[in-house]
C-alpha positions as CSV (number, residue, x, y, z in Angstrom):
1,X,0.2,0.3,0.3
2,X,1.4,3.2,-0.5
3,X,1.2,6.5,0.8
4,X,-1.4,8.3,-1.1
5,X,-3.9,5.2,-0.3
6,X,-2.7,4.6,3.3
7,X,-4.0,8.6,3.6
8,X,-7.6,8.5,1.3
9,X,-8.3,5.2,4.1
10,X,-7.9,6.8,7.2
11,X,-9.9,10.2,5.7
12,X,-12.7,8.0,4.7
13,X,-12.5,6.2,8.2
14,X,-12.4,9.7,10.2
15,X,-15.1,11.0,8.1
16,X,-17.4,8.0,8.9
17,X,-16.8,8.8,12.4
18,X,-17.5,12.4,12.1
19,X,-20.7,11.4,9.8
20,X,-21.7,8.9,12.9
21,X,-20.9,11.8,15.6
22,X,-23.4,14.2,13.9
23,X,-25.6,11.4,14.1
24,X,-25.5,11.4,17.5
25,X,-25.5,14.7,18.1
26,X,-28.8,14.9,15.7
27,X,-31.0,11.5,17.1
28,X,-29.8,12.1,20.7
29,X,-32.2,15.4,20.5
30,X,-34.7,14.4,19.8
31,X,-37.2,13.6,22.9
32,X,-38.1,9.9,22.1
33,X,-34.8,8.6,21.8
34,X,-33.1,9.8,25.4
35,X,-33.7,6.2,27.1
36,X,-30.8,5.3,24.5
37,X,-28.7,7.7,24.8
38,X,-29.4,8.9,28.4
39,X,-30.2,5.5,30.1
40,X,-28.2,5.6,33.2
41,X,-29.2,9.5,33.9
42,X,-33.1,8.5,33.6
43,X,-32.8,5.3,35.7
44,X,-30.9,8.0,38.9
45,X,-34.1,10.6,38.4
46,X,-31.3,12.7,36.1
47,X,-31.9,14.9,33.2
48,X,-31.0,13.9,30.5
49,X,-30.4,17.1,29.3
50,X,-28.9,18.7,32.0
51,X,-27.8,21.8,31.7
52,X,-29.5,22.7,27.9
53,X,-29.8,20.1,25.6
54,X,-27.0,22.2,24.2
55,X,-24.6,20.8,26.0
56,X,-25.7,17.3,25.9
57,X,-23.3,16.7,21.8
58,X,-20.4,14.5,21.2
59,X,-17.7,17.0,22.3
60,X,-19.6,17.7,25.7
61,X,-19.8,14.4,26.0
62,X,-15.5,14.1,25.3
63,X,-15.2,16.4,28.1
64,X,-17.0,15.8,30.9
65,X,-16.0,11.9,30.4
66,X,-12.0,13.6,30.6
67,X,-12.7,16.3,33.2
68,X,-14.8,13.9,35.9
69,X,-12.3,12.8,38.8
70,X,-12.0,8.7,39.3
71,X,-14.3,9.6,42.9
72,X,-16.7,10.6,40.2
73,X,-16.5,7.8,38.0
74,X,-16.9,5.3,41.1
75,X,-19.9,7.4,42.6
76,X,-21.5,7.2,39.0
77,X,-20.9,4.1,37.7
78,X,-18.9,2.4,40.2
79,X,-15.0,0.3,40.9
80,X,-15.5,-1.7,37.5
81,X,-15.9,1.4,35.5
82,X,-13.3,3.0,37.0
83,X,-10.5,0.0,36.5
84,X,-12.2,0.3,32.7
85,X,-10.7,3.9,32.8
86,X,-7.3,2.3,34.0
87,X,-7.1,-0.1,31.5
88,X,-8.1,2.7,28.3
89,X,-5.9,5.7,29.9
90,X,-2.3,2.5,30.2
91,X,-3.3,1.3,26.6
92,X,-5.2,3.6,24.4
93,X,-2.9,6.7,25.9
94,X,-5.8,9.3,27.4
95,X,-4.2,12.5,29.2
96,X,-4.0,10.8,32.1
97,X,-1.7,8.9,31.1
98,X,-0.2,10.0,28.4
99,X,3.2,9.3,28.6
100,X,2.4,5.4,27.7
101,X,3.0,6.6,24.1
102,X,4.9,9.4,24.4
103,X,8.3,7.8,26.1
104,X,8.3,5.1,23.3
105,X,7.4,7.1,19.9
106,X,9.6,9.8,21.7
107,X,12.6,7.2,20.0
108,X,10.8,4.9,17.5
109,X,9.4,7.8,15.2
110,X,12.6,10.6,15.5
111,X,15.1,7.6,15.3
112,X,14.0,5.2,13.8
113,X,12.6,6.4,10.6
114,X,15.4,8.7,9.5
115,X,17.7,4.9,10.5
116,X,15.1,2.9,7.9
117,X,14.4,5.7,4.9
118,X,17.6,6.7,4.6
119,X,19.3,3.5,4.2
120,X,20.9,2.9,0.0
121,X,21.9,-0.3,-1.1
122,X,20.7,-3.4,-2.9
123,X,17.5,-4.6,-1.6
124,X,15.6,-8.1,-0.8
125,X,12.4,-8.5,-4.1
126,X,10.2,-10.1,-1.2
127,X,9.7,-6.5,0.5
128,X,9.3,-4.8,-3.0
129,X,5.7,-3.9,-4.9
130,X,5.2,-5.4,-7.9
131,X,7.4,-3.0,-10.3
132,X,10.2,-4.0,-8.1
133,X,10.1,-0.5,-6.7
134,X,9.5,0.0,-2.8
135,X,6.7,2.4,-2.3
136,X,6.4,5.6,0.3
137,X,5.8,3.1,3.3
138,X,7.9,0.7,2.8
139,X,10.6,3.0,2.9
140,X,9.6,3.8,6.4
141,X,10.0,-0.2,7.4
142,X,12.8,-2.1,8.3
143,X,12.4,-4.7,5.1
144,X,14.0,-1.3,3.6
145,X,17.2,-2.4,5.6
146,X,20.1,-4.4,4.0
147,X,20.6,-7.4,4.5
148,X,22.5,-7.8,8.0
149,X,23.0,-4.0,7.9
150,X,24.6,-2.5,11.7
151,X,21.2,-0.5,11.3
152,X,19.2,-3.2,12.8
153,X,20.4,-2.5,16.2
154,X,18.1,0.3,16.5
155,X,15.4,-1.9,15.8
156,X,16.3,-3.8,18.6
157,X,16.8,-1.1,21.0
158,X,13.5,-0.1,20.2
159,X,11.9,-3.2,20.7
160,X,13.3,-3.7,24.0
161,X,12.4,0.2,24.9
162,X,8.7,0.0,23.9
163,X,8.7,-3.2,25.8
164,X,10.6,-1.8,29.1
165,X,7.8,1.3,28.4
166,X,4.9,-0.6,28.3
167,X,5.7,-3.5,32.0
168,X,6.6,-0.2,33.8
169,X,3.1,1.1,33.1
170,X,1.2,-1.8,33.7
171,X,3.1,-2.1,36.8
172,X,2.2,1.5,37.6
173,X,-2.2,0.6,35.8
174,X,-1.7,-2.8,38.9
175,X,-0.8,-1.1,42.2
176,X,-3.7,1.7,40.8
177,X,-6.3,-0.8,40.4
178,X,-5.1,-2.8,43.8
179,X,-5.4,0.2,45.5
180,X,-8.6,1.1,43.8
181,X,-9.9,-2.8,45.1
182,X,-8.7,-2.3,48.8
183,X,-10.5,1.3,49.3
184,X,-13.6,-0.1,47.7
185,X,-13.3,-3.2,50.3
186,X,-12.8,-1.0,52.7
187,X,-16.1,1.7,52.0
188,X,-18.5,2.2,54.8
189,X,-21.2,0.8,52.5
190,X,-21.0,-3.1,52.7
191,X,-21.9,-5.8,50.8
192,X,-23.9,-8.6,51.8
193,X,-21.3,-10.5,50.5
194,X,-17.9,-9.4,52.1
195,X,-19.6,-11.0,54.8
196,X,-19.7,-14.4,53.5
197,X,-17.6,-16.8,51.9
198,X,-17.9,-19.7,49.2
199,X,-17.6,-23.2,50.5
200,X,-16.8,-26.2,48.6
201,X,-15.7,-29.7,48.3
202,X,-17.4,-30.6,51.8
203,X,-16.5,-33.9,52.7
204,X,-19.2,-36.4,53.4
205,X,-21.9,-36.0,56.4
206,X,-21.1,-38.2,59.0
207,X,-24.0,-40.8,60.2
208,X,-26.9,-38.9,62.6
209,X,-25.7,-35.3,61.2
210,X,-27.3,-33.0,58.3
211,X,-25.3,-31.0,56.2
212,X,-26.0,-27.6,57.4
213,X,-25.4,-29.3,60.7
214,X,-22.1,-30.7,59.9
215,X,-21.0,-26.9,58.1
216,X,-21.7,-25.3,61.6
217,X,-20.4,-27.0,63.2
218,X,-17.1,-26.9,61.8
219,X,-16.9,-23.3,61.3
220,X,-18.1,-22.5,65.2
221,X,-15.4,-24.7,66.3
222,X,-12.6,-22.4,63.6
223,X,-14.3,-18.8,64.4
224,X,-16.3,-19.5,67.7
225,X,-16.7,-15.1,67.8
226,X,-17.1,-14.6,64.5
227,X,-19.4,-17.5,63.1
228,X,-22.7,-15.7,62.1
229,X,-24.8,-18.3,60.4
230,X,-24.6,-20.7,57.1
231,X,-26.3,-21.6,54.1
232,X,-26.3,-24.8,52.0
233,X,-26.3,-25.2,48.5
234,X,-29.2,-27.0,46.9
235,X,-30.1,-28.2,43.9
236,X,-32.9,-26.5,42.7
237,X,-33.5,-27.5,38.9
238,X,-36.9,-28.2,39.5
239,X,-37.9,-25.3,41.5
240,X,-36.4,-23.4,39.4
241,X,-38.8,-25.1,36.0
242,X,-41.8,-23.8,38.5
243,X,-40.4,-20.0,39.5
244,X,-39.7,-19.9,35.6
245,X,-42.9,-20.9,34.8
246,X,-44.9,-18.9,37.4
247,X,-42.6,-15.6,36.1
248,X,-43.6,-16.6,32.4
249,X,-48.2,-16.7,33.3
250,X,-47.1,-12.8,35.4
251,X,-46.1,-11.2,32.3
252,X,-48.4,-12.8,30.0
253,X,-51.0,-11.6,32.5
254,X,-49.9,-8.5,32.6
255,X,-49.7,-8.3,28.8
256,X,-53.2,-9.6,28.2
257,X,-54.2,-7.0,31.1
258,X,-52.3,-4.3,29.1
259,X,-53.9,-5.1,26.2
260,X,-58.0,-5.2,27.1
261,X,-57.0,-1.6,29.0
262,X,-56.3,-0.2,25.8
263,X,-59.1,-2.2,23.9
264,X,-61.3,0.7,25.9
265,X,-59.4,3.4,24.5
266,X,-60.1,2.9,21.2
267,X,-64.5,4.0,22.2
268,X,-65.5,0.3,23.1
269,X,-66.2,0.8,27.3
270,X,-66.4,-2.4,27.9
271,X,-63.3,-3.4,25.9
272,X,-62.2,-6.3,23.8
273,X,-61.3,-9.2,25.8
274,X,-58.6,-11.7,24.6
275,X,-60.7,-14.7,22.0
276,X,-57.8,-17.3,22.5
277,X,-58.2,-19.7,25.5
278,X,-54.7,-19.2,27.0
279,X,-55.3,-15.4,26.3
280,X,-58.3,-15.0,28.9
281,X,-57.4,-13.1,32.3
282,X,-58.9,-15.8,33.9
283,X,-56.7,-18.6,32.6
284,X,-53.5,-16.9,33.4
285,X,-54.9,-16.2,37.3
286,X,-56.2,-19.6,37.6
287,X,-52.7,-20.7,36.5
288,X,-50.7,-18.8,39.1
289,X,-52.7,-19.5,42.2
290,X,-51.8,-23.1,41.3
291,X,-48.2,-22.5,40.6
292,X,-47.8,-20.2,43.8
293,X,-48.4,-23.9,46.2
294,X,-46.5,-26.1,44.4
295,X,-43.5,-23.7,44.3
296,X,-43.6,-23.4,47.8
297,X,-44.4,-26.9,48.3
298,X,-41.4,-28.1,46.0
299,X,-39.3,-25.0,48.3
300,X,-39.5,-27.4,50.7
301,X,-38.8,-30.8,49.6
302,X,-35.6,-29.5,47.9
303,X,-34.2,-27.8,51.2
304,X,-34.9,-31.0,53.1
305,X,-33.6,-33.1,50.2
306,X,-31.3,-32.1,47.9
307,X,-28.6,-30.6,49.7
308,X,-25.0,-30.4,47.6
309,X,-21.7,-30.4,48.8
310,X,-21.1,-27.1,49.0
311,X,-22.3,-23.9,51.7
312,X,-22.2,-20.1,51.7
313,X,-20.9,-19.1,55.4
314,X,-21.2,-15.5,57.1
315,X,-18.9,-14.5,60.1
316,X,-20.2,-11.3,62.0
317,X,-17.7,-8.8,59.9
318,X,-16.0,-8.4,57.4
319,X,-11.8,-8.9,58.3
320,X,-12.6,-12.2,59.6
321,X,-14.8,-13.2,56.3
322,X,-11.3,-11.6,53.8
323,X,-9.1,-13.6,55.9
324,X,-10.9,-17.0,56.2
325,X,-11.5,-16.7,52.0
326,X,-7.4,-17.2,51.9
327,X,-7.3,-19.5,54.8
328,X,-6.7,-23.8,54.2
329,X,-9.3,-25.4,56.1
330,X,-7.5,-28.3,55.3
331,X,-4.7,-30.5,55.1
332,X,-6.0,-32.4,52.2
333,X,-6.6,-29.5,49.4
334,X,-9.3,-31.8,47.5
335,X,-11.3,-31.1,50.7
336,X,-12.8,-27.3,52.4
337,X,-11.7,-25.1,49.9
338,X,-12.6,-21.7,50.2
339,X,-12.9,-18.9,48.2
340,X,-14.6,-14.8,48.2
341,X,-18.4,-15.1,48.4
342,X,-19.7,-13.5,45.2
343,X,-22.4,-11.2,44.2
344,X,-25.6,-13.7,44.6
345,X,-26.8,-12.9,41.2
346,X,-23.4,-14.0,39.5
347,X,-23.5,-17.4,41.5
348,X,-23.1,-20.1,38.8
349,X,-25.1,-22.0,40.8
350,X,-24.7,-25.3,39.1
351,X,-21.4,-25.1,39.2
352,X,-20.5,-25.4,42.8
353,X,-21.4,-29.1,43.2
354,X,-18.6,-30.1,40.8
355,X,-15.5,-31.9,42.6
356,X,-12.3,-30.2,42.9
357,X,-9.4,-32.8,40.8
358,X,-12.8,-32.7,38.4
359,X,-12.0,-28.9,38.5
360,X,-8.5,-29.0,37.9
361,X,-8.5,-31.7,34.8
362,X,-11.8,-29.4,33.5
363,X,-9.7,-26.2,33.5
364,X,-7.0,-27.9,31.1
365,X,-9.2,-29.6,29.3
366,X,-12.0,-26.5,28.9
367,X,-8.9,-24.5,26.3
368,X,-9.2,-27.7,23.8
369,X,-12.8,-27.5,24.2
370,X,-13.9,-23.7,24.8
371,X,-16.6,-24.6,27.4
372,X,-16.5,-22.5,29.9
373,X,-19.4,-24.1,32.3
374,X,-17.9,-27.3,31.8
375,X,-14.9,-25.7,33.7
376,X,-16.7,-25.3,37.4
377,X,-16.1,-21.9,37.8
378,X,-18.2,-21.2,40.5
379,X,-19.2,-17.1,39.2
380,X,-20.5,-15.4,36.1
381,X,-17.6,-12.9,36.5
382,X,-15.1,-15.5,36.8
383,X,-16.7,-17.5,33.6
384,X,-16.7,-13.9,31.8
385,X,-13.1,-12.6,32.4
386,X,-12.1,-16.5,31.6
387,X,-13.8,-15.7,28.3
388,X,-12.2,-12.2,27.4
389,X,-8.3,-14.2,28.1
390,X,-9.2,-16.7,26.1
391,X,-11.2,-14.8,23.1
392,X,-7.9,-12.7,23.4
393,X,-5.8,-15.7,22.1
394,X,-8.0,-16.3,19.2
395,X,-8.7,-13.0,17.6
396,X,-5.2,-13.0,17.9
397,X,-4.0,-16.1,16.6
398,X,-6.8,-15.7,13.6
399,X,-6.0,-11.0,13.0
400,X,-2.3,-11.0,13.9
401,X,-0.7,-14.3,13.2
402,X,-3.1,-15.4,10.4
403,X,-2.9,-11.8,8.9
404,X,1.1,-12.2,8.7
405,X,2.4,-15.3,8.7
406,X,-0.9,-16.8,7.2
407,X,-0.7,-14.6,4.5
408,X,2.9,-14.0,4.2
409,X,3.7,-17.6,3.4
410,X,0.0,-17.7,0.3
411,X,1.9,-15.6,-1.0
412,X,5.8,-17.2,-1.5
413,X,4.3,-21.0,-1.4
414,X,6.2,-21.5,-4.8
415,X,8.9,-20.2,-3.0
416,X,8.8,-22.5,-0.3
417,X,7.9,-25.5,-2.3
418,X,11.0,-25.3,-3.4
419,X,13.1,-24.3,-0.7
420,X,11.6,-25.3,2.6
421,X,14.7,-24.7,4.5
422,X,13.8,-20.7,4.0
423,X,10.7,-19.9,5.7
424,X,12.3,-17.9,8.3
425,X,13.8,-15.9,6.0
426,X,10.8,-15.7,4.2
427,X,9.1,-14.5,7.5
428,X,11.9,-12.5,8.2
429,X,12.0,-10.4,5.5
430,X,8.1,-10.0,4.5
431,X,6.5,-9.5,8.6
432,X,7.6,-5.8,8.5
433,X,5.6,-5.0,4.8
434,X,2.4,-6.5,6.8
435,X,2.6,-3.2,9.0
436,X,0.2,-0.8,7.0
437,X,-2.5,-3.5,6.7
438,X,-2.2,-2.7,11.0
439,X,-2.3,0.6,10.7
440,X,-5.3,0.9,8.0
441,X,-6.5,-1.8,10.9
442,X,-6.6,-0.1,13.6
443,X,-8.5,3.1,12.3
444,X,-11.0,1.6,10.6
445,X,-11.2,0.1,14.0
446,X,-11.3,2.5,16.2
447,X,-12.4,5.5,14.2
448,X,-15.6,2.7,12.3
449,X,-16.3,0.2,15.2
450,X,-16.0,2.6,18.3
451,X,-18.1,5.3,16.0
452,X,-20.7,2.6,15.6
453,X,-20.8,2.4,19.6
454,X,-21.1,5.5,20.8
455,X,-23.7,6.9,17.6
456,X,-26.1,3.9,18.6
457,X,-27.6,3.5,16.0
458,X,-28.3,-0.4,16.5
459,X,-30.1,0.1,19.6
460,X,-31.6,2.7,18.9
461,X,-33.2,0.8,16.3
462,X,-34.0,-2.5,18.0
463,X,-35.6,-0.5,20.3
464,X,-37.8,1.4,17.8
465,X,-38.9,-2.1,16.5
466,X,-39.9,-3.4,20.0
467,X,-41.3,-0.5,21.1
468,X,-43.7,-0.8,18.3
469,X,-44.2,-4.0,16.9
470,X,-43.9,-6.2,20.3
471,X,-44.0,-3.9,24.4
472,X,-47.3,-4.0,25.1
473,X,-46.1,-2.9,29.0
474,X,-44.7,-0.8,31.6
475,X,-42.0,-3.9,32.6
476,X,-41.6,-4.8,28.4
477,X,-40.5,-1.1,27.5
478,X,-38.5,-0.6,30.3
479,X,-36.9,-3.8,29.7
480,X,-36.2,-2.7,25.7
481,X,-34.4,-0.2,26.7
482,X,-32.9,-0.8,30.0
483,X,-28.5,-0.8,29.4
484,X,-27.1,-3.8,28.9
485,X,-23.8,-4.7,30.9
486,X,-20.4,-3.7,29.4
487,X,-19.9,-6.8,27.9
488,X,-16.6,-7.6,29.5
489,X,-15.7,-10.9,27.6
490,X,-16.0,-9.5,24.3
491,X,-15.1,-5.7,25.0
492,X,-11.4,-5.7,26.7
493,X,-10.3,-8.7,24.2
494,X,-11.3,-5.8,21.5
495,X,-9.6,-2.9,23.0
496,X,-6.6,-5.4,23.7
497,X,-5.6,-6.7,20.3
498,X,-5.7,-2.7,19.5
499,X,-3.6,-1.8,21.8
500,X,-1.4,-5.0,20.9
501,X,-1.6,-4.2,17.4
502,X,-0.5,-0.2,17.9
503,X,2.1,-1.7,20.1
504,X,3.1,-4.0,17.2
505,X,3.5,-0.5,14.5
506,X,5.2,1.7,16.7
507,X,8.0,-0.7,15.8
508,X,6.7,-2.5,12.4
509,X,6.2,0.5,10.3
510,X,9.3,1.6,11.4
């Protein structure tokens, strides 16, 4: 790719980004779109257009994001958002951490660019264009150097310099995140899970004793002054099935009532009742009255007969719970294993009964089959974090290694077929030329990918379709615009890919 083509691609991506930002500015001013563009403000009872609608534009959003203090971010969105901002500021060169790119670029651009551009001599044809000449961008790459040129030492020094700065900034970010987590744990705003630990691999119940009695007796002996109570995990599969059916009936009843009430506003004072059997209001009411006692009976039977080998243990203070979560409670590692208790909504209940050695085996097998629930992870947050790492490796293999190594091998297949021993030399001489592709990829991902996320066009279209054709109740309407989670599993992995490629292009194009 020559310089003109690269600048054209970069300019096109930037133009699309500007158009998306203008769309955001226009669409976010429409009263019917506020739930999509400012959902968190609405949920907190704030005015979507605080300070007037003219201030709620892309530039005001960027200014607000960059000038907000860390404590303001934590108070508004929580510690997880602050940690994500630390990640972004470290990897994507936000003003909070501008030196991450400044110091490597201080060496790479003023030193390596002239070193590569001013080299003269015979060049390998593999690094040339179809006409046997170097493009403008190729002349700035390491591939423009002569074979065994002493100028290669400059690039080797650059690799070590970029690596050193990267490790140093990662160390600073790790200390910062550790401090944020410690401050959150010591915050006066306590959470129930901070008083609890998750206990797994409980041994078989002794004769004449219940599971709860076994757990209570064990932890009362170890923590006589601070033990509060235990909650034994049960197999709720049948209970959950009844509960889901009950909730489904409640939603259908609310929907039928909403349709019936809306029909009264069409000129018919008595309204139009549903005509099919499952649409009658009485049918859902009877079904709900039938399921409630059935659910209560099954809950009692489950608590009595379906106890698992796991439990949540509660203490009277947070210090004891934190200490217990880091303590070995048995001589054998596969008995009485403990961890910090996750939030109730995060627990993966079916995984708690999986035994210690089964979890260890599954942890290694999962890298082959990539089925996270088979790994025995106790909470959704841990599963998402594991998925994020695996997704990152997958994208690195496909985007980074697939393009560089695969593309090089494909274009030089005939040469490798004649001389298989030349594969290492071919890779070494061809890889620098792929830097322009990654520069274009990063620009496209940053301007178009992030631009689409900021403009929120796709969620806006989906919301209006649901509101017009599917949503009949206020609960359904709120569920249609309610903000989803961060998408940690794919978002962080995608951001890490951009950081990795950006770090590589600090050296590759030079």
